[in-house]
N, C-alpha and C positions, 0 to 999 in steps of 0.2 A: 268606783267603778276603776279596776287594777287588769293589767294587759297580763297574757302569759311571761313577754317579755319585763313587766315589774318582778313575775315569779322567779325571773332566773330561768325561763323553760325558753326551748325554741320550739317547741311543738305542743301543743294542746294533747296532742294524745300521749304524751310520757307524764301524767300529771302523778304525785305522790300522794295517794288517798287512803285515810283511814276512815274504817267502817268500825263504830259501835253497836255491838247487836248480832249474834251468829244466828237470827231467824230465820222463818224464809225468807222476808226480803233483805233482810244483810247480806243472805249466802247468794241470792240471787243477784245481788247486784254487784257483789266481789267478782262472779264469773260472769257476767256482762262487762263491767270494765276491764280485766284484764283481757279478756278475750279482743277489747278495744284497744289495746296498745299499754291500760296504766297499772303503776307499781302500785298493789292494793295490800294492805296489813289488817287483819280483822282484830277485834277485840270484843271477847265474852267475857262475861260477869261469871258463868260457871266455870268450874275447874274444869270439867268437861264438857264442849257444845252438847245441848240435847233437846229435844221438842217440849212442848207445852200445850196440853190439849189433846182432846180424842182425837174429832174428825173433821174434815176442810170438805166442801162442795166446791170443786175447782170447775168456773164456768167456760165458754169457748174465749174469754178475755186471757185467763189466765192460764191455759191450753196453748194460746197463739204467741204467749211471751216465752213458756216452757218450750216451746217449737223452735223459736232462736237458738235457744242452746242445745236443741236436738236431744231435749230431755221429756218433750210430751210423750212419747212412744212409753218410756219407763214408769211414767204415771199411770198410762192407760193400760198397760199389764199388771201394776200392783192394785190400782183401785178398782172401784166396781162403778161401769157405764150406768148415769143416771140418764133417763130418758125422760124423766115427769115428775113432776109434784103433786102429791094430792092430801087435800086435807080436809077433815069433816069434823062434827061436831059430835059428843058422847052418844047423843040421839039419834047421829045418822044422817044430819042435812051437809050436802057438801058445801064447803069454802071457797077450796082451791081445785081445780081439776086441768092442770097444764101440761102439756107437751111439749118439748123442744123443738120438734119439727113441724109446730104447726106454725112456727118462726122461719125456720131454714131448714131443708133436709134434711145436712149435715151436722146441723147441731145436736149436741148433746153434754153434759155435767158429766165429770166423774167424783165420787166420793173415795176419798183418800184419807187413810190414817197420815196422823202430823206425825208420826214416827215414819212413814215411808218417804211422806214427802221431803222431809229434811236429811234421810238417809240420802235420799236420790242428788241433792241440793249440795247435800255436805262432801258427797264421796265426790262431784263434779270440784268444789273447790280442793281438794287433797289432790286431783288428777293435775289441775292447774297449777300445783305447788303454789297455791294463797298458803303465808304466812298466818296463826292464828296463837294469837295469844289470850290463853286463856286466866278464869280467876281474877281479872281486873274489871273493878266495879267503879265504870266511870262518874265522876260527881260533876264536871265542869271542862269547860273549855278555854284556853286564854289565848286572843290574837295578840299576833304580834308582827314585828317588820318582816321575820322569816317564814312567817306563816301562822298556822293555827296549832295547838297543844293540847293533847288530853290531860286531864288530871283526873288521878281517881282517886278513892275514897281514903286510900293511904299516904296522900298527900305523892304520890312517883306521879310525872310527867312523864309522856310518851309523844314523841313528834321532833321538830315539828314538820306538818303536812300542808301541802298543796290544798286541801280541802278534806274536810269532816264531813261524813255522811252518819247521821243519827238516825240507827235501825232499833232503838231500843225498846220500840213497844209503850205500850198504856203507859207506864209510869218512867217516860222520858225525863233524865236530869238535864239535856240542853233543849227542849222546843222553846224557851223562853228567852233565850239568846237569840232565838232567830224572831221572834215574835212576844215584845213584853208585854200584850195585850190577849195575850191567850185564853179563852172562856172556856172552862169544865163545869160537867155536872155530871155527879154521878148517877145511874140509873137505880131508882129502889129496887127493879126486878134484876136476876141473875139466873144462872141454871146448874143444875147437877148435871154432871156429862161422866159418862164411862163407853170404854169400846167392850162390846161384849160378843161372844161367839153368836153370827148371824145362824138359826133353825135351817136347817137343809129344806124345809118344807113351807119357808115363811112365803108370802105371796108378794109380789110384786120386787124383785131383787134388785130391778132398773128404777125403781119406782122412791123418791123422799118422801115418806108417810108422814101424816102429823094427824092428831085430835085434840080437839078443845073443849073444855068445860067453861063455859064462858070467857072470859080472859084472864080469868087467875089461874087457872091450868091450861098447859102446853106442852104435848108430849111428842117428842119425835124420834125417829127410827130412820138413818141414814147409813144405806150398806155403803161401808168404806174397804171392799177388797180384803188383803192382807198385807203382813210386814212381810219383809223381804226374810227369805230360809223359811218359812211357814206356808202349809197349804189351809189352812182355818178361815175360812171368810168371816169379818167382822163387821159388827154394822156400832155407829157412833148413838147410842143411847141419850136423850136428856130428857130433863122434868123442868118447868121453870118453879121459880121459887124467890118471893119477895128476901132479899137479902136480908131484913132484920127477922127473918122467920128461921133463919138456917139453923141457930141452937137451940131451937123449939124442934124443929123436925128432925135432929139426931137424939134428941132427950124423947121425942115420942116411941122410937125404936123404932127397926126394922121392918116387922112385922106386920105394923099397922100401914104404912106404907105402901107395903107390897102389894096388899090387901087392896090399898085405894085404887093402886094402877090397874090392877089387873079388873076390877070393878068396872072402871072405865074404857077397858080395852083389853078384853080376854084374850085376845091373842097375843098376848103380851108376856103372859108366866111363863113360855121356856126362854124369852129375851132376858128376862131378869131374875132368870134362876140362880145364879152365880151371883149375884147382887147380896150379899149377906152383912155386911156391916157397913158403917156409913163411911169408912175411910175406901169402899170399894168404887165412891163416886167420889171426884172432883166438882167443888164449886165455886164458880167464874163469875166475877161481878165484872159490869161494865160500865163505862162513862161515855158522854158525848162529848168530845171538842172540836173546837173551830180555831184556826189561826188565820188571823190577816194573810199570814204569806208564810210558805216554808223554809227559804231562805235567808241567811245573811251571807256576812262577810266571810269566804269562803268556809263557807257552813250550809247545808243542805237537809232537811227533816222528811224521812218516810215512812212508808208503812204506817204501821198504827200510832207511832211515834207524832204523825203528821194530821191524820184523819180518824182515830179511834171512835168508835160508835155502837151502838146495840149489834147483836150478831143477827138481827131479824131477815135480813136480805144476805145473808151469809156471804158477805163480798168483800169481808178483810183481806183473806191472802190474795184472791183475784186485784184489788187495787194497789197492793203490794208489791206484786209481780208488776204489774201495769208500772208504775213508779221505777222500778229499776229498771228496767227496757227502756223507759223513756228517756230519763237520766242519762244513760250513755250511749244515747242516740244523739241527744242534746250536746252533751261533752265533746263527740265525734264531730259533731259539725260545725262547731264554733271555733271559732280564734282568739274570742275573750272569756274569761272562765266566768266574771260577774254577769256577762250580758248572755254565756249560755245557761246558767241558772236562773236567768229571769225566764229564757223561755221557756224551761223546764217547768219553772211555776206556772207560767199562763199554759202552755199545754195540759198540764194537768188539774186544771182549776174546773173546768166544770164540770167533767167527769167525777171528781171528789166529791164537790158540792150537792150536785144531785143526788148521789147516795147518802151524803150523811142527812140531807134534810128526809130523804124518801123513808130512812130507818126510822128518825125523829120522829115522824108524819106516822108510820104505821105501827111504830111498840104500842100504842096504847090499845090496837086491836086486839093484840094475842097477848099483852103482857100489862096487865094493868088491875083498879079494882072496879073499872066501869062496866056494872051492865049495860049501859047505854052502849059503851063504843062494839060489846060483842054483839047485841041484837044487832046494832047496824049492819055489823061485819056479818054475820049469818044469814041475814037477809038479802044483804046488795053485792057481796064476792062472788060468791057463785053464780047468779044469774050474769053479774060484768063479765064472768070471764067466758059464757058463751054467744056473746057480742064480737063479732070479729075486731072489728077497733080496739074497744075498751083489749078484748084479748090480745091482742097483739101489742099493746103496751104495757099488759101486765108481764108478757113473755119476754120483752126485751127489756125490762124492769131487772126481772128474774135472772137472764144471759149476763148482765154485767154491761148492758153496752148503751145504755142512757147516757146522756149527758144532759137533759133536759125535757121538759113535758112534751116537745113534738119535736125534738131531735136526741141523733144517737151517734156514735161511733162504727167502726167496722175491724170488726177482730185482726182482718187482714192488715192494718195499718204495721201489727206489729208481725204478723208471718203471713204471706202470701195465699199460704193453702186453706186459712179460715175464711178466706173472703165469702161472702154471700152471692157472688155471682154464681150462675147453674154452672159452667163448666168447672171452674176451680172448687165449686162443692161435688160435682161429679168425682174428679181427681181425688179430691180427700175422702171421699166416702169409699174407693178404690184401695185407697194406701192403707186406711185404719181398718178395714175389712181383716187383714191378715191379725191385728193385735187385741181389737174391739169389736168384734160381729155382733151386729142386733140380737137382742134377746128373743 
């Protein structure tokens, strides 16, 4: 254990902090920590910070964290309000039919382009004057008596820092410095993604729609609003694919694939009209990774670097935003750095572990070779979602608030306006009417 006095500090609110990774979690953490009075420096491996991926579904939890920064309104204006998720088989059997309002009247999600969310957070980082050192590929960190230093792949040292935050994502080079027994297992399935124009006549513009053919094919369309400076509505289109079949898919040609998509979901013909070459889609792979602890001496692992999993529940960005907000709070409330990091790890443990377990458990029902899993899903998920008790737990899982089979958190823990009590619910509905009127 070491104290702020041992670090040569008189106040835990003036820590010198390095954040490796300028993605959603890293940018959010930087904004939260500078607002709390810390001296923060961001390091990014690209020559210019930039987003990766097509779309994100912000849940009430993620929106509540953005609200702490005063940025939820920007996300709502640029994104697309999502009121429900609907999934059906290619033969028309309902598998999912869930509306946020059935859980709490003021709950909704926001589909948003990763570029739009990145722009919102990056603009805030620049507004706060946080220095960003680009073109630095972090290789490791070294702990010394004066603090922790980052070492890049060119052998250059940066620091020392009182605290290093690893937000480098799935391929983190630092997580094993916090936990030498990290367990990683690549998922055999990935997904093809693309941001595509959303046709004006697309039905259900406030709905994440999915279609399944067994568990081998999952197609999804998530409205994601627009990019800054543009007026064209977009959607994130995705198609599940085994990782070992990607090269075969490319070799088969786009015409055969497009015909298959339209055969399974005829309404998608105008949605995929602009996908003419394999490079028009990005293939993403995923891993399931478990850490015993996300903290070490003057080191904390956050976001996907700490809890990457399958995207089945779409919680990655929301968990990362919750990490950033919670870490800033724990550091502000603590007087000893090691104790504050331990409280952070404890505060995030149940929430993170639930979604890692739930994603791992659900994935085979939607992305696998199992005909039995698909049949069980088709027979049980739809009827279960019509039972009040089961529907409530399914919705709470979707909304990102579950911490266990029979426990959940309140987004109001991050911002009062997102509390589920009736009076704040009425207040938030009135406030948001100006930026996201119901469709």
